[in-house]
C-alpha positions as CSV (number, residue, x, y, z in Angstrom):
1,M,-44.2,-35.3,-38.7
2,K,-45.6,-32.5,-36.6
3,K,-47.2,-35.0,-34.3
4,S,-43.8,-36.8,-33.8
5,L,-42.1,-33.5,-33.1
6,F,-44.8,-32.6,-30.5
7,I,-44.4,-36.0,-28.8
8,L,-40.6,-35.5,-28.7
9,F,-41.0,-32.0,-27.2
10,V,-43.3,-33.4,-24.5
11,L,-40.9,-36.2,-23.7
12,L,-37.9,-33.9,-23.4
13,S,-39.9,-31.5,-21.3
14,A,-41.0,-34.3,-19.0
15,A,-37.4,-35.5,-18.7
16,S,-36.2,-32.0,-17.8
17,F,-38.9,-31.6,-15.2
18,A,-38.1,-35.0,-13.7
19,R,-34.4,-34.0,-13.3
20,A,-35.4,-30.8,-11.6
21,D,-38.0,-32.5,-9.5
22,R,-35.5,-35.2,-8.5
23,G,-33.1,-32.6,-7.1
24,F,-29.4,-33.1,-6.6
25,I,-27.2,-36.0,-5.3
26,V,-23.7,-35.2,-4.2
27,T,-21.6,-38.3,-3.8
28,G,-18.1,-38.3,-2.4
29,Q,-15.1,-40.5,-1.9
30,L,-12.2,-39.0,0.1
31,T,-9.2,-41.1,1.1
32,N,-7.6,-40.5,4.5
33,F,-10.8,-39.0,5.8
34,K,-10.7,-39.1,9.6
35,D,-13.9,-37.4,10.7
36,S,-17.3,-39.1,11.1
37,I,-19.5,-36.3,9.8
38,L,-19.6,-33.7,7.1
39,Y,-21.7,-30.5,6.7
40,M,-22.8,-28.9,3.5
41,N,-24.0,-25.3,3.5
42,Y,-25.7,-24.2,0.3
43,G,-28.0,-21.4,-1.0
44,S,-27.9,-17.7,-1.7
45,F,-26.3,-15.2,0.7
46,A,-29.7,-14.2,2.1
47,G,-31.1,-17.8,2.4
48,S,-28.9,-20.8,2.9
49,R,-29.3,-24.1,4.8
50,T,-26.8,-26.6,6.3
51,D,-27.2,-30.4,6.0
52,T,-25.3,-33.0,7.9
53,V,-24.3,-36.5,6.8
54,K,-22.4,-39.4,8.3
55,V,-19.2,-40.5,6.5
56,I,-18.2,-44.1,6.3
57,N,-14.8,-45.2,5.0
58,G,-14.5,-41.7,3.4
59,Q,-17.8,-42.1,1.5
60,F,-20.7,-39.7,1.8
61,V,-23.9,-38.6,0.1
62,F,-25.9,-35.4,0.3
63,K,-29.4,-35.1,-1.3
64,G,-31.6,-32.1,-1.7
65,S,-33.1,-29.7,-4.2
66,V,-32.4,-26.1,-5.4
67,S,-34.4,-23.7,-7.5
68,E,-31.3,-22.5,-9.4
69,P,-27.5,-23.3,-9.3
70,V,-26.2,-22.0,-6.0
71,P,-22.8,-21.8,-4.2
72,A,-22.1,-24.5,-1.6
73,M,-19.4,-25.5,0.9
74,I,-18.7,-28.9,2.3
75,F,-16.7,-29.0,5.5
76,T,-15.8,-30.8,8.6
77,P,-16.3,-29.4,12.1
78,T,-12.7,-28.3,12.3
79,F,-12.5,-27.2,8.6
80,R,-9.7,-29.7,8.0
81,V,-11.7,-30.5,4.9
82,K,-13.3,-27.6,3.1
83,I,-14.6,-27.9,-0.5
84,D,-16.1,-25.0,-2.4
85,L,-18.5,-26.0,-5.2
86,Y,-21.7,-25.1,-7.0
87,V,-24.8,-27.2,-6.6
88,D,-27.4,-27.8,-9.2
89,N,-30.2,-30.4,-9.6
90,T,-27.9,-33.1,-11.0
91,T,-25.6,-35.8,-9.9
92,I,-22.3,-34.4,-8.5
93,N,-19.2,-36.5,-7.9
94,I,-16.4,-35.6,-5.5
95,T,-13.1,-37.4,-5.3
96,G,-9.7,-36.7,-3.7
97,N,-7.5,-37.0,-0.7
98,A,-8.6,-35.4,2.6
99,D,-4.9,-34.6,3.4
100,S,-4.6,-32.5,0.2
101,M,-7.5,-30.2,-0.7
102,S,-5.7,-29.4,-4.0
103,S,-6.3,-33.0,-5.1
104,V,-10.1,-32.8,-4.7
105,K,-12.1,-32.8,-8.0
106,V,-15.8,-31.9,-8.4
107,M,-17.7,-33.1,-11.5
108,G,-21.3,-32.5,-12.4
109,N,-23.3,-30.6,-15.1
110,A,-22.3,-27.4,-16.9
111,A,-22.8,-25.1,-13.9
112,V,-21.0,-27.4,-11.5
113,D,-18.0,-27.8,-13.9
114,E,-17.9,-24.1,-14.7
115,F,-17.4,-23.2,-11.1
116,E,-14.9,-26.0,-10.6
117,A,-12.7,-24.6,-13.4
118,F,-13.1,-21.1,-12.1
119,N,-12.3,-22.2,-8.5
120,Q,-9.2,-24.1,-9.6
121,A,-7.9,-20.9,-11.3
122,V,-8.4,-19.0,-8.1
123,Q,-6.7,-21.7,-5.9
124,A,-3.8,-22.0,-8.3
125,N,-3.2,-18.2,-8.0
126,R,-3.4,-18.5,-4.2
127,Q,-0.8,-21.3,-4.2
128,A,1.5,-19.2,-6.3
129,T,1.1,-16.3,-4.0
130,I,1.8,-18.4,-0.9
131,A,5.0,-19.8,-2.5
132,L,6.2,-16.2,-3.2
133,F,5.4,-15.0,0.3
134,N,7.3,-18.0,1.7
135,E,10.3,-17.4,-0.6
136,A,10.4,-13.7,0.5
137,Y,10.3,-14.7,4.1
138,N,13.1,-17.1,3.7
139,K,15.2,-14.5,1.9
140,K,14.6,-12.0,4.7
141,I,15.6,-14.6,7.4
142,A,18.8,-15.3,5.5
143,G,19.6,-11.6,5.5
144,D,19.1,-10.9,1.8
145,T,16.7,-8.0,2.3
146,A,17.0,-6.7,-1.3
147,A,16.0,-10.0,-2.8
148,A,13.2,-10.4,-0.1
149,A,11.8,-6.9,-1.0
150,K,11.8,-7.8,-4.7
151,I,10.0,-11.1,-4.2
152,Q,7.6,-9.5,-1.8
153,A,6.6,-7.1,-4.5
154,Q,5.9,-10.0,-6.8
155,A,3.9,-11.7,-4.1
156,D,1.8,-8.6,-3.6
157,K,1.1,-8.4,-7.3
158,Q,0.2,-12.1,-7.5
159,Y,-2.2,-11.6,-4.6
160,A,-3.9,-8.7,-6.2
161,Y,-4.3,-10.7,-9.4
162,E,-7.1,-12.8,-7.8
163,H,-9.4,-9.8,-8.1
164,E,-8.6,-9.7,-11.9
165,I,-9.5,-13.4,-12.2
166,R,-12.9,-12.8,-10.5
167,L,-13.6,-9.6,-12.4
168,N,-12.7,-11.1,-15.8
169,F,-15.0,-14.1,-15.1
170,I,-17.9,-11.7,-14.5
171,K,-17.2,-9.8,-17.7
172,T,-16.8,-12.9,-19.9
173,H,-19.7,-15.0,-18.4
174,P,-22.7,-12.7,-18.2
175,A,-25.1,-15.7,-18.4
176,S,-23.6,-17.5,-15.4
177,Y,-25.1,-17.6,-11.9
178,I,-21.5,-17.7,-10.7
179,S,-21.1,-14.1,-12.0
180,A,-23.9,-12.9,-9.8
181,R,-22.3,-14.5,-6.8
182,E,-19.0,-13.0,-7.6
183,L,-20.5,-9.6,-8.3
184,L,-22.3,-9.7,-4.9
185,Q,-19.1,-10.3,-3.0
186,M,-17.3,-7.7,-5.0
187,T,-19.9,-4.9,-4.6
188,N,-18.9,-2.4,-2.0
189,N,-18.9,1.3,-1.6
190,E,-15.7,1.8,-3.5
191,S,-16.7,-0.4,-6.5
192,L,-20.4,0.7,-6.6
193,A,-20.1,2.6,-10.0
194,E,-18.4,-0.4,-11.7
195,S,-20.9,-2.9,-10.1
196,R,-23.8,-1.0,-11.6
197,K,-22.3,-1.4,-15.1
198,L,-21.4,-5.1,-14.5
199,Y,-24.9,-5.8,-13.2
200,A,-26.5,-4.1,-16.2
201,A,-24.4,-6.3,-18.5
202,L,-25.6,-9.6,-16.9
203,D,-28.1,-11.8,-18.8
204,S,-31.7,-11.1,-17.8
205,K,-32.1,-14.7,-16.6
206,V,-29.3,-14.1,-14.1
207,Q,-30.5,-10.7,-13.1
208,Q,-33.9,-12.2,-12.3
209,S,-32.5,-15.1,-10.3
210,A,-32.4,-15.1,-6.5
211,Q,-28.7,-14.3,-6.6
212,G,-29.2,-11.6,-9.2
213,R,-31.8,-10.0,-7.1
214,E,-29.4,-10.0,-4.2
215,V,-26.9,-8.0,-6.3
216,A,-29.6,-5.5,-7.3
217,D,-30.7,-5.1,-3.7
218,R,-27.2,-4.6,-2.5
219,I,-26.5,-1.9,-5.2
220,A,-29.7,-0.2,-4.2
221,L,-28.8,-0.3,-0.5
222,L,-25.2,1.0,-1.0
223,S,-26.6,3.8,-3.2
224,K,-28.2,5.2,-0.1
225,I,-24.9,5.4,1.9
226,E,-22.5,6.6,-0.8
227,T,-19.9,9.1,0.4
228,G,-21.4,12.5,0.1
229,R,-24.9,11.4,1.1
230,Q,-26.5,11.9,4.5
231,A,-25.8,9.2,7.0
232,L,-28.8,7.0,7.8
233,P,-30.4,7.7,11.2
234,F,-30.5,4.9,13.8
235,T,-31.5,4.2,17.4
236,Q,-29.9,1.5,19.5
237,S,-29.1,0.7,23.1
238,S,-25.8,1.3,24.8
239,V,-24.0,-1.1,27.1
240,D,-25.9,0.3,30.1
241,G,-29.3,0.2,28.3
242,K,-29.6,3.9,27.4
243,T,-31.1,4.9,24.0
244,V,-28.5,6.3,21.6
245,T,-29.3,7.9,18.3
246,L,-27.1,9.3,15.6
247,A,-28.8,12.7,16.0
248,D,-27.3,12.8,19.5
249,F,-23.9,13.7,18.0
250,R,-25.0,16.3,15.5
251,G,-22.3,19.1,15.5
252,K,-19.5,16.6,15.9
253,Y,-17.4,14.4,13.6
254,V,-18.6,10.8,14.2
255,L,-16.6,7.7,13.4
256,L,-19.3,5.0,13.1
257,E,-17.2,1.9,13.8
258,F,-18.6,-1.6,13.2
259,W,-16.7,-4.3,15.0
260,A,-17.2,-7.4,17.3
261,S,-15.3,-9.0,20.2
262,W,-14.6,-12.1,18.1
263,C,-13.1,-10.0,15.2
264,G,-9.3,-10.2,15.3
265,P,-8.6,-7.4,12.8
266,C,-11.1,-5.2,14.7
267,R,-9.3,-5.8,18.0
268,A,-5.9,-5.2,16.4
269,E,-7.1,-1.7,15.2
270,N,-8.4,-0.7,18.6
271,P,-5.1,0.7,20.0
272,N,-4.9,3.0,17.0
273,L,-8.5,4.1,17.5
274,R,-7.9,4.7,21.2
275,K,-4.9,6.9,20.3
276,Q,-6.8,8.9,17.7
277,Y,-9.7,9.4,20.2
278,Q,-7.4,10.8,22.8
279,L,-5.9,13.2,20.2
280,Y,-9.2,14.5,18.9
281,K,-12.0,14.0,21.4
282,D,-11.7,17.6,22.6
283,K,-11.6,18.8,19.0
284,G,-15.0,17.5,17.9
285,L,-14.5,13.8,17.3
286,E,-16.8,11.1,18.7
287,I,-16.5,7.4,18.1
288,V,-19.7,5.2,18.2
289,G,-18.9,1.5,18.2
290,V,-21.6,-0.8,16.8
291,S,-21.0,-4.4,17.9
292,L,-22.0,-7.4,15.9
293,D,-21.9,-9.6,19.0
294,H,-24.5,-12.0,20.3
295,D,-23.0,-12.4,23.8
296,K,-23.2,-9.2,25.9
297,G,-20.6,-10.6,28.3
298,A,-18.1,-11.1,25.6
299,W,-18.9,-7.6,24.2
300,V,-18.5,-5.9,27.6
301,K,-15.3,-7.8,28.4
302,A,-13.7,-6.8,25.0
303,I,-14.6,-3.1,25.7
304,E,-13.0,-3.3,29.1
305,K,-9.9,-5.3,28.0
306,D,-9.2,-3.0,25.0
307,Q,-9.9,0.1,27.1
308,L,-12.4,1.7,24.7
309,P,-13.8,4.9,26.3
310,W,-16.2,5.9,23.6
311,V,-19.9,5.2,23.1
312,H,-20.9,1.6,22.4
313,V,-24.2,0.2,21.1
314,S,-25.6,-3.1,20.0
315,D,-28.9,-5.1,19.7
316,L,-26.9,-8.3,20.2
317,Q,-28.3,-9.8,17.0
318,G,-24.9,-10.5,15.4
319,W,-24.8,-10.1,11.6
320,K,-28.5,-9.1,11.8
321,N,-27.7,-6.0,13.8
322,A,-30.2,-3.4,12.7
323,V,-27.6,-0.7,12.1
324,S,-25.2,-2.9,10.3
325,T,-27.9,-4.2,8.1
326,S,-29.1,-0.7,7.1
327,Y,-25.5,0.3,6.4
328,G,-24.9,-2.8,4.2
329,I,-22.1,-4.3,6.4
330,M,-20.9,-7.7,5.1
331,G,-17.6,-7.8,6.9
332,V,-15.9,-6.2,9.9
333,P,-14.0,-4.0,10.7
334,A,-15.8,-1.3,8.7
335,N,-16.5,2.3,9.4
336,F,-18.1,5.6,8.2
337,L,-16.8,9.0,9.0
338,I,-19.7,11.5,9.3
339,D,-19.3,15.3,9.4
340,P,-21.1,17.6,11.9
341,Q,-24.0,18.1,9.4
342,G,-24.6,14.3,9.3
343,K,-23.0,13.8,5.8
344,I,-20.8,10.8,5.1
345,V,-17.3,12.1,4.2
346,A,-15.3,8.9,4.1
347,Q,-15.6,5.1,4.5
348,N,-13.5,2.2,5.7
349,L,-10.5,4.2,6.9
350,R,-8.0,2.1,8.8
351,G,-4.5,2.7,10.3
352,E,-2.5,5.5,8.7
353,A,-5.3,6.4,6.3
354,L,-7.6,7.1,9.2
355,N,-4.9,9.1,11.0
356,K,-4.2,11.3,8.0
357,K,-7.9,12.0,7.4
358,L,-8.5,12.9,11.1
359,E,-5.5,15.2,11.1
360,E,-6.7,16.8,7.9
361,I,-10.1,17.7,9.3
362,L,-9.5,18.2,13.0
363,H,-5.8,19.3,13.5
C-alpha cells in the first residue's frame, strides 16, 4: 500500500513538473480582427517581456513560460484590441469579437480564471460609470442642470467604487498573486500605512513571489520619502549641461516637479505652475523640473513652448531617470514640496491644492 502511494506521489509530481516545464500556450480566436500582428507583454513590473505573433483569420498562438502567474496584456499596434489577463503555465483560450472588447472571454486554470472574474467586475463598473457620465452630459446639453448635477454625483461615486473593488479583492484573496499586483499599483505615499498592513496580511507564498517582493521593495522605498522626512539628495544635469544638486536650493522652498514633454496632464498643469512661480519666486520658492524624457529636443521644445522659466534637469533615461527612481515615481505628473531645511512637507499637490499650500507658507 505504501509503495503504491509512493508511486502515485511520484507520478503526480512528475506530471506537475511537466506542466510547469511545458510552459503556457495562449490560443485565440477573434472575429472581425483586421490587423496582421498581435503583441503580448507579460511579467512583473520590474521585469517584463513582449512577444509578437502573426494573426491569420483572427487566430493566434503565444507560447512561453513563467515562474509564477503574472499579469499580461495582449494588444494591437493601435490598441484597437487590448486584452488584460493573467498568464500561468497552462493552456489559455481567448474568444470574442475584435469590435467589442466586452465580448472577449479568457479561460484557463484557477489563476487565469480568478483574474478574468476580477477584471470583468472592474470593467462592468467602468461601463456603468461611462453610462452615467454620458447621461449627465446629455442632461447638461438639454439645459437640465439640476438633473445633470445629480447624475454627475452618481457618476463620481461609481467611478470611486473601482478602488473599493480592488481593495476588497486584496483583503479577501491574501493567497492570490493578483493581490500582490493590485497592492503594488495601489501603494503610494498617501496609502503607505494601509499598504503595510495589507502586505503583512498576504500569504507568505505571495509575499515571497517576485510580485510580492516588488511590493515589499516599494513600501521600503516610499518609507524613505514620507512627508516629514528629509528629501533625498540628488545630482543631475540641467538643459545646458550644468550640474544641479538639491543642496543648491537649501534655504528655499523647492517644488520638485516630475513631468515629461509627452505627458498631457503635466503640460496642462504648466500654466498654473508658471503663475505660482511668478507669485512666489521672490518670496523663497524655486521649482525644479525633473523630466522623464528620452529625447532632449522634445524636452527643450516643451520647456520653450510652455514658457517654463525655472530650473530643469534630466538624464534622458525616461522612466529610469535616476531621481524619479529614487523618489519612487510610477506616474507623472508628481511632485514633492520641500522646505528650506530640506524636509518634505507635502506631496502631489496640483491645481488649487498647490495654490492654497503655497499661499499658506509663502504669502
